[in-house]
PyMOL Python script that loads the backbone (N, CA, C, O; Angstrom):
from pymol import cmd

cmd.read_pdbstr("""\
ATOM      1  N   SER A   1     102.786  61.249 113.058  1.00  0.00           N
ATOM      2  CA  SER A   1     102.398  62.349 112.076  1.00  0.00           C
ATOM      3  C   SER A   1     103.976  62.684 110.591  1.00  0.00           C
ATOM      4  O   SER A   1     104.522  61.852 109.867  1.00  0.00           O
ATOM      5  N   ASP A   2     104.064  63.254 110.630  1.00  0.00           N
ATOM      6  CA  ASP A   2     104.533  63.629 109.548  1.00  0.00           C
ATOM      7  C   ASP A   2     105.643  64.000 109.484  1.00  0.00           C
ATOM      8  O   ASP A   2     106.446  63.449 108.731  1.00  0.00           O
ATOM      9  N   LEU A   3     106.065  65.341 110.493  1.00  0.00           N
ATOM     10  CA  LEU A   3     106.933  65.660 110.320  1.00  0.00           C
ATOM     11  C   LEU A   3     107.932  65.708 110.203  1.00  0.00           C
ATOM     12  O   LEU A   3     108.516  65.097 111.098  1.00  0.00           O
ATOM     13  N   LYS A   4     108.917  66.411 109.099  1.00  0.00           N
ATOM     14  CA  LYS A   4     110.133  65.880 108.393  1.00  0.00           C
ATOM     15  C   LYS A   4     111.576  67.843 108.816  1.00  0.00           C
ATOM     16  O   LYS A   4     111.655  69.071 108.849  1.00  0.00           O
ATOM     17  N   VAL A   5     112.230  66.607 108.989  1.00  0.00           N
ATOM     18  CA  VAL A   5     112.936  67.838 109.227  1.00  0.00           C
ATOM     19  C   VAL A   5     114.634  67.752 108.230  1.00  0.00           C
ATOM     20  O   VAL A   5     115.523  66.906 108.124  1.00  0.00           O
ATOM     21  N   THR A   6     114.553  68.205 108.045  1.00  0.00           N
ATOM     22  CA  THR A   6     116.042  68.666 106.766  1.00  0.00           C
ATOM     23  C   THR A   6     116.942  69.911 106.508  1.00  0.00           C
ATOM     24  O   THR A   6     116.843  70.824 105.690  1.00  0.00           O
ATOM     25  N   LEU A   7     117.886  69.629 107.519  1.00  0.00           N
ATOM     26  CA  LEU A   7     119.527  70.816 107.590  1.00  0.00           C
ATOM     27  C   LEU A   7     119.208  71.211 106.382  1.00  0.00           C
ATOM     28  O   LEU A   7     118.877  70.519 105.418  1.00  0.00           O
ATOM     29  N   ILE A   8     119.331  72.467 106.477  1.00  0.00           N
ATOM     30  CA  ILE A   8     120.215  73.167 104.359  1.00  0.00           C
ATOM     31  C   ILE A   8     121.256  72.969 104.905  1.00  0.00           C
ATOM     32  O   ILE A   8     121.903  72.082 104.348  1.00  0.00           O
ATOM     33  N   ASP A   9     121.979  73.635 106.227  1.00  0.00           N
ATOM     34  CA  ASP A   9     123.697  73.954 106.081  1.00  0.00           C
ATOM     35  C   ASP A   9     122.994  74.043 107.922  1.00  0.00           C
ATOM     36  O   ASP A   9     121.955  73.751 108.515  1.00  0.00           O
ATOM     37  N   ALA A  10     124.541  74.722 108.268  1.00  0.00           N
ATOM     38  CA  ALA A  10     124.505  74.496 110.273  1.00  0.00           C
ATOM     39  C   ALA A  10     123.458  75.857 110.460  1.00  0.00           C
ATOM     40  O   ALA A  10     122.753  75.774 111.466  1.00  0.00           O
ATOM     41  N   GLN A  11     123.261  77.118 109.613  1.00  0.00           N
ATOM     42  CA  GLN A  11     122.423  78.110 109.632  1.00  0.00           C
ATOM     43  C   GLN A  11     121.159  78.192 109.135  1.00  0.00           C
ATOM     44  O   GLN A  11     120.627  79.301 109.093  1.00  0.00           O
ATOM     45  N   GLN A  12     120.342  76.835 108.594  1.00  0.00           N
ATOM     46  CA  GLN A  12     119.151  76.746 108.187  1.00  0.00           C
ATOM     47  C   GLN A  12     118.370  75.601 108.536  1.00  0.00           C
ATOM     48  O   GLN A  12     118.984  74.841 109.284  1.00  0.00           O
ATOM     49  N   ALA A  13     117.484  75.319 108.307  1.00  0.00           N
ATOM     50  CA  ALA A  13     116.723  74.102 108.901  1.00  0.00           C
ATOM     51  C   ALA A  13     115.706  74.562 107.590  1.00  0.00           C
ATOM     52  O   ALA A  13     115.517  75.700 107.162  1.00  0.00           O
ATOM     53  N   GLN A  14     115.009  73.013 107.017  1.00  0.00           N
ATOM     54  CA  GLN A  14     113.645  72.932 106.341  1.00  0.00           C
ATOM     55  C   GLN A  14     113.027  72.388 107.478  1.00  0.00           C
ATOM     56  O   GLN A  14     113.722  71.734 108.255  1.00  0.00           O
ATOM     57  N   VAL A  15     111.482  72.601 107.764  1.00  0.00           N
ATOM     58  CA  VAL A  15     110.770  71.435 108.081  1.00  0.00           C
ATOM     59  C   VAL A  15     108.910  71.885 107.550  1.00  0.00           C
ATOM     60  O   VAL A  15     108.119  72.731 107.133  1.00  0.00           O
ATOM     61  N   SER A  16     109.212  70.214 108.102  1.00  0.00           N
ATOM     62  CA  SER A  16     107.336  70.030 106.241  1.00  0.00           C
ATOM     63  C   SER A  16     106.237  69.522 107.157  1.00  0.00           C
ATOM     64  O   SER A  16     106.259  68.399 107.661  1.00  0.00           O
ATOM     65  N   PHE A  17     105.445  70.257 107.310  1.00  0.00           N
ATOM     66  CA  PHE A  17     104.463  68.505 107.483  1.00  0.00           C
ATOM     67  C   PHE A  17     102.908  69.428 107.376  1.00  0.00           C
ATOM     68  O   PHE A  17     102.636  70.601 107.117  1.00  0.00           O
ATOM     69  N   THR A  18     102.044  68.105 107.754  1.00  0.00           N
ATOM     70  CA  THR A  18     100.877  68.080 107.734  1.00  0.00           C
ATOM     71  C   THR A  18      99.803  69.465 108.599  1.00  0.00           C
ATOM     72  O   THR A  18      99.469  69.108 109.729  1.00  0.00           O
ATOM     73  N   GLN A  19      99.458  70.408 108.335  1.00  0.00           N
ATOM     74  CA  GLN A  19      98.404  71.235 108.965  1.00  0.00           C
ATOM     75  C   GLN A  19      96.637  70.278 109.198  1.00  0.00           C
ATOM     76  O   GLN A  19      95.776  70.018 108.358  1.00  0.00           O
ATOM     77  N   ASN A  20      96.677  70.077 110.225  1.00  0.00           N
ATOM     78  CA  ASN A  20      94.350  70.304 110.326  1.00  0.00           C
ATOM     79  C   ASN A  20      94.595  71.257 111.409  1.00  0.00           C
ATOM     80  O   ASN A  20      95.303  71.283 112.415  1.00  0.00           O
ATOM     81  N   TYR A  21      93.573  72.194 110.717  1.00  0.00           N
ATOM     82  CA  TYR A  21      93.586  73.676 111.089  1.00  0.00           C
ATOM     83  C   TYR A  21      92.116  73.782 110.818  1.00  0.00           C
ATOM     84  O   TYR A  21      91.610  73.768 109.696  1.00  0.00           O
ATOM     85  N   ARG A  22      91.265  73.926 112.351  1.00  0.00           N
ATOM     86  CA  ARG A  22      89.759  74.109 112.717  1.00  0.00           C
ATOM     87  C   ARG A  22      89.083  75.413 113.424  1.00  0.00           C
ATOM     88  O   ARG A  22      89.493  76.036 114.403  1.00  0.00           O
ATOM     89  N   ALA A  23      88.089  75.603 112.746  1.00  0.00           N
ATOM     90  CA  ALA A  23      87.483  76.919 113.427  1.00  0.00           C
ATOM     91  C   ALA A  23      86.682  76.768 113.804  1.00  0.00           C
ATOM     92  O   ALA A  23      86.638  75.759 114.508  1.00  0.00           O
ATOM     93  N   THR A  24      85.035  77.825 113.648  1.00  0.00           N
ATOM     94  CA  THR A  24      83.968  77.828 114.425  1.00  0.00           C
ATOM     95  C   THR A  24      83.567  77.784 112.140  1.00  0.00           C
ATOM     96  O   THR A  24      82.776  77.077 111.515  1.00  0.00           O
ATOM     97  N   GLN A  25      84.299  78.590 111.765  1.00  0.00           N
ATOM     98  CA  GLN A  25      83.236  78.051 110.524  1.00  0.00           C
ATOM     99  C   GLN A  25      84.455  78.193 109.533  1.00  0.00           C
ATOM    100  O   GLN A  25      84.271  78.780 108.467  1.00  0.00           O
ATOM    101  N   PHE A  26      85.990  77.553 109.921  1.00  0.00           N
ATOM    102  CA  PHE A  26      86.216  77.135 108.995  1.00  0.00           C
ATOM    103  C   PHE A  26      87.547  75.920 109.314  1.00  0.00           C
ATOM    104  O   PHE A  26      87.825  75.352 110.370  1.00  0.00           O
ATOM    105  N   LYS A  27      88.308  75.795 107.710  1.00  0.00           N
ATOM    106  CA  LYS A  27      88.857  74.035 108.474  1.00  0.00           C
ATOM    107  C   LYS A  27      89.808  73.618 107.178  1.00  0.00           C
ATOM    108  O   LYS A  27      89.023  73.448 106.245  1.00  0.00           O
ATOM    109  N   SER A  28      90.736  73.455 106.868  1.00  0.00           N
ATOM    110  CA  SER A  28      91.651  73.029 106.581  1.00  0.00           C
ATOM    111  C   SER A  28      92.738  72.397 106.521  1.00  0.00           C
ATOM    112  O   SER A  28      93.709  72.860 107.118  1.00  0.00           O
ATOM    113  N   LEU A  29      92.868  70.979 105.664  1.00  0.00           N
ATOM    114  CA  LEU A  29      94.660  70.791 105.768  1.00  0.00           C
ATOM    115  C   LEU A  29      95.144  71.003 104.699  1.00  0.00           C
ATOM    116  O   LEU A  29      94.881  71.172 103.508  1.00  0.00           O
ATOM    117  N   ASP A  30      95.855  70.960 105.348  1.00  0.00           N
ATOM    118  CA  ASP A  30      97.393  72.085 104.373  1.00  0.00           C
ATOM    119  C   ASP A  30      98.836  71.133 105.050  1.00  0.00           C
ATOM    120  O   ASP A  30      99.127  70.544 106.091  1.00  0.00           O
ATOM    121  N   ARG A  31      99.614  71.519 103.370  1.00  0.00           N
ATOM    122  CA  ARG A  31     101.225  71.754 103.369  1.00  0.00           C
ATOM    123  C   ARG A  31     101.635  72.522 103.716  1.00  0.00           C
ATOM    124  O   ARG A  31     101.835  73.558 103.083  1.00  0.00           O
ATOM    125  N   LYS A  32     102.098  72.184 105.579  1.00  0.00           N
ATOM    126  CA  LYS A  32     102.848  73.657 105.128  1.00  0.00           C
ATOM    127  C   LYS A  32     104.595  73.262 105.754  1.00  0.00           C
ATOM    128  O   LYS A  32     104.927  72.500 106.662  1.00  0.00           O
ATOM    129  N   THR A  33     105.230  73.907 105.077  1.00  0.00           N
ATOM    130  CA  THR A  33     106.647  73.914 105.092  1.00  0.00           C
ATOM    131  C   THR A  33     107.293  75.867 105.363  1.00  0.00           C
ATOM    132  O   THR A  33     106.979  76.829 104.661  1.00  0.00           O
ATOM    133  N   LEU A  34     108.401  75.866 106.825  1.00  0.00           N
ATOM    134  CA  LEU A  34     108.961  76.465 106.713  1.00  0.00           C
ATOM    135  C   LEU A  34     109.997  75.768 106.963  1.00  0.00           C
ATOM    136  O   LEU A  34     110.325  74.640 107.331  1.00  0.00           O
ATOM    137  N   VAL A  35     110.940  77.951 106.294  1.00  0.00           N
ATOM    138  CA  VAL A  35     112.910  77.537 107.049  1.00  0.00           C
ATOM    139  C   VAL A  35     112.620  78.211 107.949  1.00  0.00           C
ATOM    140  O   VAL A  35     111.742  79.074 107.920  1.00  0.00           O
ATOM    141  N   TRP A  36     113.451  77.866 109.079  1.00  0.00           N
ATOM    142  CA  TRP A  36     114.659  78.253 109.782  1.00  0.00           C
ATOM    143  C   TRP A  36     115.565  78.646 109.653  1.00  0.00           C
ATOM    144  O   TRP A  36     116.161  78.309 108.630  1.00  0.00           O
ATOM    145  N   ALA A  37     116.191  79.540 110.541  1.00  0.00           N
ATOM    146  CA  ALA A  37     117.880  80.392 110.604  1.00  0.00           C
ATOM    147  C   ALA A  37     117.780  80.660 111.948  1.00  0.00           C
ATOM    148  O   ALA A  37     117.013  80.953 112.865  1.00  0.00           O
ATOM    149  N   MET A  38     118.737  80.462 111.685  1.00  0.00           N
ATOM    150  CA  MET A  38     119.833  80.990 112.707  1.00  0.00           C
ATOM    151  C   MET A  38     120.077  82.671 112.726  1.00  0.00           C
ATOM    152  O   MET A  38     120.494  83.439 111.860  1.00  0.00           O
ATOM    153  N   ARG A  39     119.788  82.801 113.610  1.00  0.00           N
ATOM    154  CA  ARG A  39     120.000  85.016 113.723  1.00  0.00           C
ATOM    155  C   ARG A  39     120.361  84.841 115.209  1.00  0.00           C
ATOM    156  O   ARG A  39     119.695  84.484 116.181  1.00  0.00           O
ATOM    157  N   ASP A  40     121.490  85.170 115.072  1.00  0.00           N
ATOM    158  CA  ASP A  40     122.099  86.979 116.482  1.00  0.00           C
ATOM    159  C   ASP A  40     121.544  85.086 117.737  1.00  0.00           C
ATOM    160  O   ASP A  40     121.072  85.196 118.868  1.00  0.00           O
ATOM    161  N   GLY A  41     121.803  83.741 117.072  1.00  0.00           N
ATOM    162  CA  GLY A  41     121.905  82.645 118.142  1.00  0.00           C
ATOM    163  C   GLY A  41     120.176  82.599 118.648  1.00  0.00           C
ATOM    164  O   GLY A  41     119.792  82.389 119.798  1.00  0.00           O
ATOM    165  N   ARG A  42     119.789  82.714 118.113  1.00  0.00           N
ATOM    166  CA  ARG A  42     118.419  82.193 118.306  1.00  0.00           C
ATOM    167  C   ARG A  42     117.934  81.699 116.350  1.00  0.00           C
ATOM    168  O   ARG A  42     118.314  82.100 115.250  1.00  0.00           O
ATOM    169  N   TRP A  43     116.604  80.310 117.001  1.00  0.00           N
ATOM    170  CA  TRP A  43     116.154  80.327 115.479  1.00  0.00           C
ATOM    171  C   TRP A  43     114.959  81.250 115.484  1.00  0.00           C
ATOM    172  O   TRP A  43     114.340  81.468 116.526  1.00  0.00           O
ATOM    173  N   GLN A  44     114.586  81.867 114.169  1.00  0.00           N
ATOM    174  CA  GLN A  44     113.499  81.572 113.638  1.00  0.00           C
ATOM    175  C   GLN A  44     112.931  81.867 112.318  1.00  0.00           C
ATOM    176  O   GLN A  44     113.445  82.827 111.744  1.00  0.00           O
ATOM    177  N   ILE A  45     111.869  81.179 111.638  1.00  0.00           N
ATOM    178  CA  ILE A  45     111.202  80.830 110.992  1.00  0.00           C
ATOM    179  C   ILE A  45     110.891  82.518 110.299  1.00  0.00           C
ATOM    180  O   ILE A  45     110.180  83.460 110.649  1.00  0.00           O
ATOM    181  N   VAL A  46     111.888  82.257 109.103  1.00  0.00           N
ATOM    182  CA  VAL A  46     112.338  83.231 108.076  1.00  0.00           C
ATOM    183  C   VAL A  46     111.617  82.988 106.541  1.00  0.00           C
ATOM    184  O   VAL A  46     111.591  83.786 105.604  1.00  0.00           O
ATOM    185  N   GLU A  47     110.977  81.457 106.616  1.00  0.00           N
ATOM    186  CA  GLU A  47     110.095  82.034 105.626  1.00  0.00           C
ATOM    187  C   GLU A  47     109.088  80.328 105.569  1.00  0.00           C
ATOM    188  O   GLU A  47     109.412  79.167 105.815  1.00  0.00           O
ATOM    189  N   GLU A  48     107.980  80.895 105.179  1.00  0.00           N
ATOM    190  CA  GLU A  48     106.384  79.674 104.953  1.00  0.00           C
ATOM    191  C   GLU A  48     105.400  79.871 103.907  1.00  0.00           C
ATOM    192  O   GLU A  48     104.987  80.854 103.292  1.00  0.00           O
ATOM    193  N   THR A  49     105.134  78.532 103.899  1.00  0.00           N
ATOM    194  CA  THR A  49     104.666  78.220 102.640  1.00  0.00           C
ATOM    195  C   THR A  49     103.960  77.614 103.104  1.00  0.00           C
ATOM    196  O   THR A  49     104.100  77.143 104.233  1.00  0.00           O
ATOM    197  N   THR A  50     102.400  77.344 101.924  1.00  0.00           N
ATOM    198  CA  THR A  50     101.832  76.547 102.142  1.00  0.00           C
ATOM    199  C   THR A  50     100.676  75.998 100.975  1.00  0.00           C
ATOM    200  O   THR A  50     100.025  76.560 100.093  1.00  0.00           O
ATOM    201  N   GLY A  51     100.772  74.848 101.381  1.00  0.00           N
ATOM    202  CA  GLY A  51     100.529  74.084  99.658  1.00  0.00           C
ATOM    203  C   GLY A  51      98.914  72.503  99.691  1.00  0.00           C
ATOM    204  O   GLY A  51      99.128  71.854 100.715  1.00  0.00           O
ATOM    205  N   LYS A  52      97.873  72.014  99.074  1.00  0.00           N
ATOM    206  CA  LYS A  52      97.994  71.546 100.347  1.00  0.00           C
ATOM    207  C   LYS A  52      98.022  69.848  99.127  1.00  0.00           C
ATOM    208  O   LYS A  52      98.132  68.730  99.629  1.00  0.00           O
TER     209      LYS A  52
END
""", "prot")
cmd.dss("prot")
cmd.show_as("cartoon", "prot")
cmd.util.cbc("prot")
cmd.orient("prot")
């Protein structure tokens, strides 16, 4: 697994990984980066970027 978690601060984390997506007529291999933030006592995704 190439999952990488980086704490930005006590309330935010950045998570990067490779996503291998396959459907009936589509497939892609992309690098995903998610920014998670603690809001109202729970972690939520606040940003998502995709690149090759």
